[in-house]
C-alpha positions as MATLAB code, in Angstrom:
seq = 'LFLNGLKAPERPPHLYVCLDLRAESLDEETVRAVAAEHTPLSNLGLQLELRHHQVNAFLEALVGAAEAPKFGGLKLSLDWCPLAESGHSDEEEINEGLSLMGEAIQMGRL';
ca = [
      46.627  -11.096  119.490;
      43.306  -11.671  117.723;
      45.049  -12.364  114.401;
      47.297  -14.863  116.175;
      44.179  -16.712  117.336;
      42.974  -17.018  113.738;
      46.326  -18.567  112.762;
      46.347  -21.084  115.622;
      46.305  -24.747  114.539;
      43.562  -25.523  117.068;
      41.063  -23.042  115.559;
      37.951  -24.592  113.969;
      38.921  -25.402  110.355;
      35.839  -23.855  108.726;
      35.699  -20.749  110.869;
      35.277  -17.532  108.865;
      35.478  -14.231  110.701;
      34.504  -10.801  109.427;
      36.414   -8.208  111.421;
      35.468   -4.528  111.333;
      38.279   -2.330  112.653;
      37.540    1.369  113.059;
      40.000    4.221  113.316;
      39.153    5.232  116.870;
      39.976    1.750  118.206;
      43.359    1.353  116.465;
      46.817    2.501  117.379;
      49.549    2.893  114.777;
      51.320   -0.330  115.836;
      48.162   -2.383  115.195;
      47.593   -0.706  111.825;
      51.139   -1.574  110.745;
      50.814   -5.168  112.026;
      47.635   -5.734  109.999;
      49.274   -4.388  106.829;
      52.405   -6.499  107.284;
      50.521   -9.737  108.071;
      51.857  -12.388  105.690;
      50.405  -15.588  107.137;
      47.510  -16.704  104.927;
      44.293  -15.685  106.649;
      41.775  -16.814  104.062;
      39.364  -17.279  106.961;
      39.344  -13.527  107.673;
      37.295  -10.875  105.942;
      38.602   -7.501  107.044;
      36.850   -4.151  106.919;
      39.325   -1.453  107.882;
      38.529    2.212  108.469;
      41.594    4.421  108.767;
      41.978    8.144  109.305;
      44.730   10.725  109.114;
      48.172    9.370  110.113;
      46.832    5.778  110.214;
      46.359    5.797  106.428;
      50.011    6.422  105.620;
      51.189    4.080  108.398;
      49.080    1.264  106.895;
      50.206    1.965  103.323;
      53.892    2.237  104.324;
      53.728   -1.134  106.090;
      51.797   -2.670  103.183;
      54.369   -1.541  100.617;
      57.320   -2.395  102.877;
      56.126   -5.871  103.896;
      58.082   -8.876  102.638;
      54.864  -10.364  101.220;
      51.360   -9.166  100.444;
      48.757   -9.835  103.141;
      46.506  -12.778  102.303;
      43.033  -12.023  103.618;
      39.808  -13.675  102.498;
      38.524  -10.184  101.697;
      39.597   -6.613  102.369;
      37.460   -3.481  102.347;
      39.318   -0.248  103.042;
      37.961    3.142  103.963;
      40.724    5.771  103.895;
      40.195    9.335  105.095;
      43.059   11.841  105.061;
      41.189   15.062  105.711;
      40.318   17.199  107.418;
      42.906   16.447  110.058;
      41.014   16.646  113.323;
      44.020   17.821  115.323;
      44.715   20.878  113.179;
      41.413   21.460  111.418;
      43.047   21.415  107.976;
      44.468   18.903  105.549;
      48.184   18.402  105.111;
      48.735   18.374  101.356;
      52.178   16.789  101.683;
      50.825   13.922  103.804;
      47.966   13.351  101.359;
      50.318   13.337   98.352;
      52.621   10.869  100.102;
      49.639    8.631  100.899;
      48.379    8.709   97.322;
      51.852    7.836   96.070;
      52.011    4.896   98.510;
      48.563    3.776   97.423;
      49.651    3.802   93.770;
      52.725    1.781   94.664;
      50.630   -0.750   96.611;
      48.274   -1.121   93.636;
      51.174   -1.612   91.220;
      52.600   -4.277   93.547;
      49.269   -6.104   93.548;
      48.735   -5.548   97.262;
      45.489   -3.623   96.872;
];
C-alpha cells in the first residue's frame, strides 16, 4: 500500500523517501512484493533487513520478476543464521540463498 502511494500521480514530484524495513515487521508476501516491484521508484531509497526464510523469499521473487526493481537506492542486510526457530542453521537453505544471490547479481538485479 505504501509503495502504491509513492507511485501515485498526485504525489509531490520531488518527494524522496528513505524507507527502512526490518525483518520483524515484514511478512513473506510483503518481502516478495518489494522484490518484484517493477514500477520505477527512483524517489525511494530502501534499506531492507531480512532474516531466515525472508532472505530466500526476497531473492526468489527478485530473480523471478519480469523486470529488475528500480529503486533510487537499495541497502540489503541478509541474515540466514542461526535460525531462531530451531537454534541452528539450515545448510541447504543457506546454499539455495547463496545460489539465488549469485543469480541475481549475474542478472544485474543486485
